[in-house]
C-alpha positions in Angstrom: -32.2 -2.3 -53.7 -32.7 1.5 -54.4 -30.8 2.9 -57.4 -28.9 5.4 -55.2 -27.6 2.6 -52.9 -26.8 0.4 -55.9 -24.9 3.3 -57.5 -22.9 4.0 -54.3 -22.1 0.3 -53.9 -20.9 0.1 -57.5 -18.7 3.1 -57.0 -17.2 1.6 -53.8 -16.6 -1.7 -55.5 -15.0 0.0 -58.5 -12.7 2.0 -56.2 -11.7 -1.1 -54.3 -10.9 -3.0 -57.5 -8.6 -0.2 -58.7 -6.5 -0.4 -55.5 -3.3 -2.3 -55.4 -2.6 -5.3 -53.2 -0.6 -3.2 -50.7 -3.4 -0.5 -50.6 -6.0 -3.2 -50.1 -4.0 -4.7 -47.2 -3.5 -1.3 -45.6 -7.2 -0.5 -45.9 -8.2 -3.9 -44.4 -5.9 -3.3 -41.5 -7.2 0.2 -40.9 -10.8 -1.0 -41.0 -10.0 -3.9 -38.6 -8.2 -1.5 -36.2 -11.2 0.9 -36.3 -13.6 -1.9 -35.6 -11.6 -3.3 -32.7 -11.1 0.1 -31.2 -14.8 0.8 -31.4 -15.6 -2.6 -29.8 -13.1 -2.0 -27.0 -14.3 1.5 -26.4 -17.9 0.4 -26.3 -17.1 -2.5 -23.9 -15.1 -0.2 -21.6 -17.9 2.3 -21.6 -20.5 -0.3 -20.9 -18.5 -2.0 -18.1 -20.0 -0.9 -14.7 -17.9 0.5 -11.9 -17.2 -2.2 -9.3 -17.0 -1.4 -5.6 -16.4 -3.7 -2.6 -19.4 -5.6 -1.3 -17.6 -7.4 1.6 -14.0 -7.6 2.5 -12.0 -9.9 4.8 -14.3 -12.8 4.2 -13.4 -16.4 5.0 -13.4 -19.1 2.3 -16.8 -20.5 3.3 -18.4 -17.0 3.5 -16.9 -16.0 0.2 -18.3 -19.2 -1.5 -21.8 -18.6 0.0 -21.8 -14.9 -1.1 -20.7 -15.9 -4.6 -23.4 -18.5 -4.9 -26.1 -16.0 -3.9 -24.8 -13.4 -6.4 -24.7 -16.0 -9.2 -28.3 -17.1 -8.5 -29.4 -13.5 -8.5 -27.6 -12.8 -11.8 -25.4 -10.1 -10.4 -21.9 -9.5 -11.9 -19.1 -9.9 -9.4 -15.3 -10.1 -9.2 -13.0 -11.6 -6.5 -9.9 -9.8 -5.4 -7.5 -9.9 -2.4 -7.1 -13.6 -2.6 -10.8 -14.3 -2.6 -11.4 -12.3 0.6 -13.0 -9.3 -1.1 -16.1 -9.4 -3.4 -16.7 -6.6 -5.9 -20.1 -5.8 -7.4 -21.5 -2.9 -9.5 -22.0 0.3 -7.6 -25.6 0.4 -8.5 -26.3 -3.0 -6.8 -24.1 -2.8 -3.7 -26.7 -1.7 -1.2 -29.5 -3.9 -2.5 -27.2 -7.0 -2.4 -26.0 -6.1 1.1 -29.6 -6.0 2.3 -30.5 -9.3 0.6 -27.4 -11.1 1.8 -28.0 -9.8 5.4 -31.5 -11.2 5.2 -30.0 -14.5 4.1 -27.6 -14.5 7.1 -24.5 -13.8 5.1 -21.7 -13.4 5.9 -22.4 -16.0 8.5 -18.9 -16.1 10.1 -18.5 -19.7 9.1 -15.5 -20.1 11.4 -17.8 -20.1 14.4 -16.0 -17.3 16.1 -17.3 -14.1 17.7 -20.2 -13.2 20.0 -22.6 -14.8 17.5 -21.9 -18.1 19.4 -23.8 -16.7 22.4 -26.9 -16.3 20.2 -27.1 -20.1 19.6 -26.6 -21.1 23.2 -29.6 -23.2 24.5 -31.3 -22.4 27.7 -30.4 -25.7 29.2 -26.6 -25.1 28.8 -24.6 -25.9 31.8 -22.2 -23.5 33.6 -19.3 -25.3 32.0 -20.8 -24.9 28.5 -21.5 -21.2 29.1 -18.0 -20.5 30.3 -16.3 -22.3 27.4 -18.7 -20.7 24.8 -17.9 -17.3 26.2 -14.2 -18.0 26.0 -14.5 -19.1 22.4 -16.5 -16.0 21.6 -13.9 -13.8 23.2 -11.1 -15.6 21.3 -12.9 -15.1 18.0 -13.5 -11.4 18.6 -9.9 -10.8 19.5 -8.7 -12.9 16.5 -10.9 -10.9 14.2 -9.7 -7.6 15.6 -6.0 -8.7 15.3 -6.7 -9.8 11.7 -7.8 -6.3 10.8 -4.3 -4.9 11.4 -2.5 -3.9 8.2 -0.3 -6.8 7.0 -2.0 -9.6 8.9 -3.7 -12.2 6.7 -5.2 -14.4 9.5 -4.9 -14.6 13.3 -5.8 -17.1 16.0 -6.0 -16.3 19.7 -6.0 -18.8 22.5 -6.8 -17.7 26.1 -5.7 -19.5 29.3 -7.9 -18.1 32.0 -7.5 -19.8 35.4 -10.7 -20.9 37.2 -11.8 -19.0 40.2 -11.8 -21.1 43.4 -11.6 -20.5 47.1 -9.3 -23.4 47.7 -6.1 -21.7 46.6 -4.4 -18.8 48.3 -2.7 -17.3 45.3 -4.5 -16.7 42.0 -2.7 -17.1 38.7 -2.8 -14.4 36.0 -4.5 -15.2 32.7 -2.2 -15.7 29.6 -2.8 -15.6 25.9 -1.1 -16.9 22.8 -1.5 -15.2 19.4 -0.7 -16.8 16.1 -0.5 -14.5 13.1 0.0 -15.2 9.4 1.2 -12.2 7.5 0.5 -11.4 3.9 3.1 -12.4 1.3 6.1 -10.0 1.4 5.0 -8.3 4.6 6.5 -8.5 8.1 5.2 -7.2 11.4 7.1 -4.2 12.8 7.9 -3.9 16.5 5.2 -1.3 17.0 2.6 -3.7 15.5 3.7 -6.5 17.8 3.5 -4.2 20.8 0.0 -3.1 19.6 -1.1 -6.7 19.4 0.1 -7.5 22.9 -1.7 -4.4 24.4 -4.8 -5.1 22.4 -5.2 -8.7 23.6 -4.2 -7.9 27.2 -6.7 -5.0 27.4 -9.5 -7.2 26.2 -9.1 -9.8 29.1 -9.6 -8.9 32.7 -6.4 -9.1 34.8 -4.1 -9.8 31.9 -0.8 -7.8 31.5 1.0 -7.1 28.2 3.8 -9.3 29.4 1.4 -12.3 29.6 0.8 -12.3 25.8 2.9 -14.5 23.4 2.9 -13.6 19.7 4.2 -16.1 17.1 4.2 -15.8 13.3 3.7 -18.4 10.6 7.5 -19.0 10.2 7.7 -20.0 13.9 9.5 -16.9 15.1 8.7 -15.7 18.6 7.8 -12.0 18.3 6.8 -11.7 22.0 7.2 -14.3 24.7 5.3 -14.6 28.0 7.2 -13.1 30.9 9.0 -10.4 28.9 7.9 -6.9 29.2 6.0 -5.3 26.4 8.9 -3.1 25.6 11.4 -5.9 25.3 9.4 -8.3 23.3 11.3 -8.1 20.1 12.2 -4.4 20.6 15.7 -4.7 21.9 17.5 -4.3 18.7 15.0 -1.9 17.3 15.3 0.5 20.2 19.1 0.4 20.1 19.0 0.9 16.3 16.6 3.8 16.6 18.8 5.5 19.2 22.0 5.0 17.2 20.3 6.3 14.0 19.0 9.3 15.8 22.3 10.3 17.4 24.3 9.4 14.3 22.0 11.5 12.1 22.3 14.5 14.3 26.1 14.4 14.4 26.3 13.7 10.7 24.0 16.7 9.8 26.3 18.9 11.9 29.5 17.6 10.2 28.0 17.9 6.7 27.4 21.6 7.3 30.9 22.0 8.7 33.1 20.0 6.2 30.6 19.2 3.4 28.7 16.1 2.5 30.8 13.0 2.1 33.8 14.3 4.0 32.9 12.8 7.4 31.5 9.5 8.7 29.9 8.8 12.1 29.5 5.5 13.9 27.4 5.1 17.1 27.2 2.0 19.3 24.8 2.2 22.2 23.9 -0.2 25.0 20.4 0.2 26.4 18.9 -1.2 29.6 15.6 -2.7 28.7 14.9 -4.3 32.0 11.8 -3.1 33.9 12.0 -2.6 37.7 9.6 -1.4 40.4 10.5 0.0 43.8 8.1 0.9 46.7 9.3 3.2 49.5 7.5 4.0 52.7 8.6 6.9 55.0 7.2 7.7 58.5 7.7 11.1 60.1 6.4 12.5 63.5 4.8 15.9 63.8 5.6 17.4 67.2 3.1 20.3 66.9 0.2 18.0 66.4 -1.6 16.7 69.5 -1.4 12.9 70.1 -4.0 10.6 68.7 -4.5 8.8 72.0 -3.1 9.1 75.6 -3.6 7.0 78.7 -2.0 7.1 82.3 -2.0 4.3 84.8 -1.1 4.9 88.6 -0.6 2.4 91.4 -0.1 3.3 95.1 0.1 1.0 98.1 0.5 1.9 101.9 0.7 -0.6 104.9 1.8 -1.3 108.6 2.7 -4.4 110.7 5.6 -6.6 111.8 7.7 -8.0 109.3 7.4 -11.6 110.7 11.1 -12.1 110.3 12.6 -14.9 112.2 16.2 -14.0 111.6 18.8 -14.9 109.1 21.0 -17.9 108.6 24.4 -17.8 110.2 27.3 -20.0 110.0 26.6 -23.7 109.7 23.1 -22.9 108.7 22.2 -21.9 112.2 19.4 -19.3 112.3 20.3 -16.1 114.1 17.2 -14.4 115.5 16.4 -10.8 114.4 15.6 -7.8 116.4 11.8 -8.4 115.9 11.1 -4.7 115.2 7.9 -3.7 113.3 7.9 -1.1 110.3 5.6 0.8 107.8 5.8 0.4 103.9 4.5 2.4 100.7 4.5 1.6 97.0 3.8 3.9 94.0 3.9 3.2 90.2 2.8 5.4 87.2 2.6 4.3 83.5 1.7 6.7 80.6 0.8 5.4 77.0 0.8 8.1 74.3 0.0 7.4 70.6 1.5 10.3 68.5 0.4 11.3 65.0 2.8 9.9 62.4 2.8 10.8 58.7 3.2 7.9 56.3 4.4 8.4 52.6 4.4 5.5 50.2 6.2 6.0 46.8 6.2 3.5 44.0 8.8 4.0 41.3 8.7 2.1 38.0 11.7 2.5 35.8 10.9 2.6 32.1 12.9 0.3 29.8 15.3 1.8 27.4 17.7 3.6 29.7 21.1 4.3 28.1 23.8 2.4 29.9 26.8 3.6 27.8 27.6 4.6 24.3 30.6 5.0 22.0 30.9 7.5 19.2 33.5 7.4 16.5 33.9 10.2 14.0 36.3 10.3 11.0 36.9 13.5 9.1 38.6 13.8 5.7 42.0 15.3 6.1 41.7 17.4 3.0 38.4 18.9 4.1 39.3 19.5 7.7 42.7 21.1 7.3 41.9 24.3 9.1 39.6 22.9 11.8 40.6 22.8 15.4 40.1 19.1 16.4 39.6 20.0 20.1 36.7 22.3 19.3 35.3 19.7 16.9 35.5 17.0 19.6 33.7 19.2 22.1 31.0 19.9 19.5 30.5 16.2 18.7 30.4 15.3 22.4 27.7 17.9 23.1 25.7 16.8 20.0 25.9 13.1 20.9 25.3 13.6 24.7 28.6 11.9 25.7 29.0 11.4 29.4 32.4 10.2 30.5 31.3 9.5 34.0 28.7 7.0 32.7 31.5 5.3 30.7 30.9 6.8 27.3 33.8 7.0 24.8 34.4 9.5 22.0 36.9 9.3 19.2 37.4 12.1 16.6 40.2 11.5 14.1 41.3 13.2 10.9 42.3 10.8 8.2 42.7 10.8 4.4 39.6 9.4 2.7 39.8 7.0 -0.3 37.6 8.8 -2.9 38.4 6.4 -5.8 35.2 4.5 -5.4 33.2 7.6 -5.0 34.6 9.1 -8.1 34.0 5.8 -10.0 30.4 5.8 -8.7 30.0 9.4 -9.8 31.4 8.7 -13.2 29.1 5.7 -13.5 26.1 7.7 -12.5 27.1 10.4 -15.0 27.5 7.8 -17.7 24.2 6.2 -16.8 22.5 9.6 -16.9 24.0 10.4 -20.3 23.0 7.0 -21.7 19.5 7.5 -20.4 19.3 10.9 -22.0 20.6 9.5 -25.3 18.1 6.7 -25.2 15.4 9.2 -24.4 16.4 11.3 -27.4 16.7 8.3 -29.7 13.2 7.1 -28.6 11.8 10.6 -29.2 13.4 10.7 -32.7 12.2 7.2 -33.4 8.7 8.1 -32.4 8.8 11.3 -34.4 10.1 9.4 -37.5 7.3 6.8 -37.1 4.7 9.5 -36.7 6.0 11.3 -39.8 6.1 8.1 -41.8 2.5 7.3 -40.8 1.4 10.9 -41.7 3.3 10.7 -45.1 1.8 7.3 -45.8 -1.7 8.6 -45.1 -1.1 11.6 -47.3 0.2 9.4 -50.2 -2.8 7.1 -49.9 -5.2 10.0 -49.9 -3.5 11.5 -53.0 -3.6 8.1 -54.8 -7.2 7.5 -53.8 -8.1 11.1 -55.0 -6.5 10.5 -58.4 -8.1 7.2 -58.8 -11.5 8.6 -57.8 -11.1 11.3 -60.5 -10.2 8.7 -63.1 -13.1 6.6 -61.9 -15.5 9.4 -62.7 -14.9 9.0 -66.5 -18.0 7.9 -68.4 -17.9 5.0 -70.9 -19.0 6.1 -74.4 -20.0 4.0 -77.3 -17.7 5.2 -80.0 -17.8 2.1 -82.1 -18.9 3.9 -85.2 -16.2 6.5 -84.8 -13.6 3.8 -84.6 -15.0 2.1 -87.7 -15.1 5.4 -89.6 -11.5 6.1 -88.7 -10.4 2.7 -89.8 -12.3 3.1 -93.1 -10.8 6.5 -93.8 -7.3 5.1 -93.3 -7.9 2.1 -95.5 -9.4 4.1 -98.6 -7.0 5.4 -101.3 -7.1 9.1 -102.3 -10.0 10.1 -104.4 -9.3 11.4 -107.9 -11.9 13.5 -109.7 -12.6 16.8 -111.4 -11.5 20.1 -110.1 -13.7 22.2 -107.9 -14.7 24.5 -110.8 -15.7 21.6 -112.9 -18.1 20.2 -110.4 -21.8 20.3 -111.4 -24.2 22.5 -109.5 -26.1 20.4 -107.0 -29.8 20.8 -106.5 -31.1 22.2 -103.3 -31.0 19.9 -100.3 -34.1 18.0 -99.6 -36.2 18.6 -96.6 -34.6 17.7 -93.3 -35.2 14.3 -92.0 -35.0 12.9 -88.5 -31.4 12.3 -87.4 -30.4 8.8 -86.9 -28.8 7.3 -83.8 -25.3 7.8 -85.1 -25.7 11.5 -85.5 -27.2 11.7 -82.0 -24.3 10.0 -80.6 -21.9 12.2 -82.5 -23.7 15.2 -81.1 -23.4 13.9 -77.6 -19.7 13.3 -78.1 -19.3 16.9 -79.2 -21.3 18.2 -76.2 -19.2 16.0 -73.9 -16.0 17.4 -75.5 -17.2 20.9 -74.8 -18.1 20.1 -71.2 -15.1 18.0 -70.3 -12.4 18.7 -72.8 -9.6 17.4 -70.5 -11.1 14.0 -70.0 -12.0 13.6 -73.7 -8.4 14.7 -74.7 -6.9 12.1 -72.4 -9.2 9.4 -73.7 -8.3 10.2 -77.4 -4.6 10.4 -76.4 -4.9 6.8 -75.0 -6.6 5.6 -78.1 -4.0 7.1 -80.4 -1.2 5.6 -78.3 -2.9 2.2 -78.5 -3.3 2.5 -82.3 0.3 3.5 -82.7 1.5 0.5 -80.8 -0.5 -1.8 -83.0 
């Protein structure tokens, strides 16, 4: 191991040893958090973006697609209850081409026009007809299943056979079974769309010939009912009542203020569908006739009449006068075909006509003290379209409203808002306190680590001889001898000799004291304190 690396590792080890248990725990937690964050960030950045490969797959098709992706080593993810397969965006087009070459999705339910591709040449007319019907049912079911909120759909067609042995031909009918997604319900507009979609896909079928049933067994549209009345009776009436009530309520809110008036509308709609055909004929005198014919007969003759007489009393013939005479006959017939105009008018009444309605309006007495009730009633009648000849009724009354519940609700809302604001402030203060505590803890840890790092930079010195000399000096008694003037004169010093190791170390200590006086003073202070304690 290189010396620099070993030195750095030794410093790190020494710094860690000088940390307390709490500091070590905090350091371990911080390092673990950094490592986990780095791993999570790297995994998130390396995760590819997934896009839909196929959606709306059946169970068999989804299983086959997943098997192909697994064998190819492509990452995938199933969503939407297993009906949608997600793959990385970089591999979506390549996998679509490969799965299409493998015949996937293969429409494992056997529905759709793909059935016609597998029909043999020796198929009988019966087989061809039934296969075509199955294909048509599959295509309609697939289209209905694509509607928002529909999880699965099944369509069955009842198409009568064409034959020359019946005088009247029956109309085809259809039954549609739909299973909605969890928590979803089909609206009236969606049911009407299903009936029109299926009826338009079959020749000769009317929207009234389509029955729609959901998974709970509720009949959404029955055969024989008009497309407008199949489950739309209540919705149309409710829509009309909401529209009229909203218009009147908006007018009253501007007049007496919000919450000072209430409107109730009850409407009866005629959802029956009728058709009337009228033919009118009118002659045009100025127009020449289309055809005209005249027939004339004339006869002229002479001779005796051949009369023998007349019967008399008792049936006895009385002879005539026997006179002869002349006779003529003339007859004229004229046949004229005049030009006649013919007008045929077919009238179909749309369902949803208003039969009658009743409108009730209550106004707070405190808010409508200066309002003319007659004028207010006329304004409400005009806004709601009230027609008394049709049987509509209108009631506009001024009464005292009970506002205790409204005041209690307002106070509860105010209290809830104040509590929410207080909680928000407390959460903000708590977050600020936590953040400040974390910052303070980081600062304290940095200061402690900085001090310990400065202490760790102290160098260990071999001062054993200094300690021995100090101990010897303390143990020796005071020296008694002659005075300074009585001392003999010493000879000159000998030639300098090489310093020993002790002198070298002393010189190094002196140089270190000059370079780092604070550290040396602190070290000596520690020794002196230790000696005094002993």
